[in-house]
C-alpha positions in Angstrom: 10.3 -11.4 -95.2 9.2 -8.5 -92.9 11.6 -6.3 -91.2 11.8 -5.3 -87.4 14.0 -2.2 -86.7 15.0 -1.6 -83.1 16.4 1.6 -82.5 18.9 1.9 -79.3 19.4 -1.9 -79.6 20.9 -3.5 -76.5 21.3 -6.8 -74.5 18.3 -6.5 -72.5 14.9 -5.4 -73.9 16.1 -4.9 -77.6 17.7 -8.2 -77.7 14.4 -10.0 -76.2 12.2 -8.0 -78.7 14.5 -9.2 -81.6 14.2 -12.7 -80.4 10.3 -12.6 -80.0 9.9 -11.1 -83.6 12.7 -13.1 -85.1 11.4 -16.2 -84.2 8.2 -15.2 -85.7 9.8 -14.7 -89.3 11.0 -11.1 -89.1 14.4 -10.0 -90.4 15.8 -8.0 -87.6 17.7 -4.7 -88.2 19.7 -3.3 -85.1 20.1 0.6 -84.8 22.5 1.8 -82.3 25.7 4.0 -82.3 28.3 1.5 -81.2 29.3 -1.1 -84.1 31.0 -3.4 -81.7 27.7 -3.6 -79.7 25.5 -4.0 -82.9 27.9 -6.7 -84.3 28.0 -8.8 -81.1 24.0 -8.5 -81.0 23.9 -9.5 -84.7 26.2 -12.5 -84.0 24.2 -13.8 -80.9 20.9 -13.4 -83.0 22.4 -15.5 -85.8 23.7 -18.1 -83.3 20.0 -18.5 -82.2 18.6 -18.7 -85.7 17.2 -15.1 -86.1 18.4 -13.1 -89.2 19.9 -10.0 -87.3 22.1 -7.3 -88.7 23.5 -4.1 -87.3 22.8 -0.7 -89.1 24.0 2.9 -88.5 22.0 5.3 -86.7 21.5 7.5 -89.7 20.2 4.8 -92.1 16.6 5.2 -93.5 14.7 2.1 -93.4 12.3 2.4 -96.2 11.3 -1.3 -95.9 10.9 -1.6 -92.0 7.5 -3.2 -91.1 8.0 -2.8 -87.5 9.9 0.0 -85.7 10.5 -0.6 -81.9 11.6 2.7 -80.4 14.4 2.9 -77.5 13.5 0.7 -74.6 15.5 2.5 -72.0 14.5 3.8 -68.5 16.4 7.0 -68.4 19.4 8.8 -69.5 22.7 6.9 -68.5 24.1 8.1 -65.3 20.9 9.9 -64.7 19.9 11.7 -61.3 16.3 11.4 -60.4 14.3 14.2 -58.8 11.0 14.6 -56.9 8.4 16.4 -58.5 9.1 19.6 -56.2 12.7 19.2 -57.4 12.1 19.0 -61.3 13.9 21.9 -63.3 15.2 22.3 -66.8 18.5 21.0 -66.3 17.3 17.5 -64.7 14.4 17.3 -67.1 15.8 18.4 -70.6 18.0 15.6 -70.9 15.2 13.1 -70.1 13.1 14.7 -72.8 15.8 14.6 -75.1 16.7 11.0 -74.6 13.4 9.4 -74.8 10.9 11.6 -76.3 13.1 13.3 -79.1 14.8 10.1 -79.9 11.2 8.3 -80.4 10.2 11.2 -82.6 13.2 11.1 -84.6 13.2 7.2 -85.1 9.5 7.4 -86.0 10.0 10.1 -88.9 12.6 7.7 -90.4 10.3 5.2 -91.3 6.6 6.8 -90.9 6.5 8.2 -94.4 7.2 5.0 -96.3 4.9 3.1 -94.1 2.1 5.7 -94.8 2.8 5.2 -98.4 2.6 1.4 -98.1 -0.5 1.4 -96.0 0.9 -0.8 -93.3 3.4 -0.8 -90.4 3.6 -0.7 -86.7 5.6 1.6 -84.3 6.2 0.4 -80.8 7.6 2.7 -78.1 8.4 1.5 -74.3 8.6 3.6 -71.1 8.7 2.7 -67.4 5.4 2.1 -65.5 5.9 5.8 -64.0 4.6 7.1 -67.3 1.3 5.7 -66.5 1.4 5.6 -62.6 4.1 8.1 -61.3 6.3 7.4 -58.9 7.5 10.5 -56.7 11.2 9.9 -56.6 11.2 9.6 -60.4 9.5 12.7 -61.1 11.7 14.0 -63.8 11.9 10.8 -65.7 8.2 10.2 -65.3 7.5 13.3 -66.6 9.6 12.9 -70.1 8.3 9.2 -70.6 4.6 10.7 -69.8 5.2 13.0 -72.8 6.5 10.2 -74.9 3.2 8.1 -74.0 1.0 10.9 -74.8 2.3 11.5 -78.1 2.1 7.8 -79.1 -1.5 7.3 -78.1 -2.1 10.8 -80.0 -0.1 9.4 -83.0 -2.1 6.3 -83.1 -5.3 8.3 -83.3 -4.1 10.3 -86.0 -3.0 7.0 -88.0 -6.3 5.4 -87.6 -7.5 4.0 -90.8 -4.0 4.6 -92.6 -3.0 0.7 -92.0 -0.1 2.0 -89.8 -0.4 1.6 -86.0 1.5 3.1 -83.0 1.4 1.3 -79.6 3.0 1.9 -76.1 4.1 -0.4 -73.6 4.7 0.8 -70.1 6.9 -1.6 -67.9 5.6 -1.4 -64.3 8.4 -3.7 -62.9 12.2 -3.9 -62.5 13.6 -5.2 -65.5 16.5 -7.7 -65.2 18.3 -10.7 -67.1 18.5 -14.3 -66.3 18.2 -14.2 -62.4 16.9 -11.1 -61.6 19.0 -8.9 -59.4 19.4 -5.3 -58.3 16.0 -4.5 -57.7 15.0 -2.5 -54.6 13.6 -4.6 -52.0 9.8 -5.5 -52.3 9.7 -4.1 -56.0 8.3 -6.6 -58.5 10.8 -7.9 -61.2 10.6 -9.7 -64.6 12.9 -10.7 -67.2 13.2 -9.0 -70.8 11.8 -12.4 -72.5 9.0 -12.1 -70.2 8.1 -8.8 -71.2 8.6 -9.0 -75.0 5.7 -10.9 -76.1 3.7 -8.0 -75.0 4.9 -5.9 -77.9 4.3 -8.8 -80.3 0.7 -9.0 -78.9 0.3 -5.3 -79.6 1.6 -5.8 -83.0 -0.3 -8.5 -83.9 -3.7 -7.6 -82.6 -3.8 -3.8 -82.7 -6.7 -3.8 -80.3 -5.6 -1.0 -78.1 -3.1 1.9 -78.0 -1.3 0.6 -75.1 -0.5 -2.3 -72.8 1.0 -2.0 -69.1 3.0 -5.0 -68.1 2.8 -5.4 -64.3 3.5 -8.2 -61.7 
């Protein structure tokens, strides 16, 4: 059974991606810092018939077939900054949280994927990585760095059997009845977005996809 490892697993996009792949025959390894959250997510997946288990963040997944990197919008408790207000102190945490985290996760599985000649790396950012939003200047810059790296990595891996893909989410993400979105901003649930990750993994016909309303 192929294995999907979700880094930074949570009850939103992470859980939706786990369901999407798990229902298609994948065993799911959930990676996060909090054991209680991992156990709760694994239990929920189990009740839904998906084989899921929690893993510590330091474990190396040599048998991982698909890695889904952190699908998070920004550092918790973040302070957004307009482009002219971007400075090292409000940009560096965003880079460490999204970009450095993705690189670290990829390095944990990429050598084994290359050796096996197969594998998929998927990373998710907000739509501002493609179409910047001025009020999120620091977040957009960090996530655009991640986007550039993923697309560049996919170019390097061409012909190796390993694929790297990027998903940009250009909507406000909510669960169930979507709430909390700014007035007039398009919305979608994680369950509506997650199939796009499967599409990239299955078809490998482009380095990125944008989910838009």
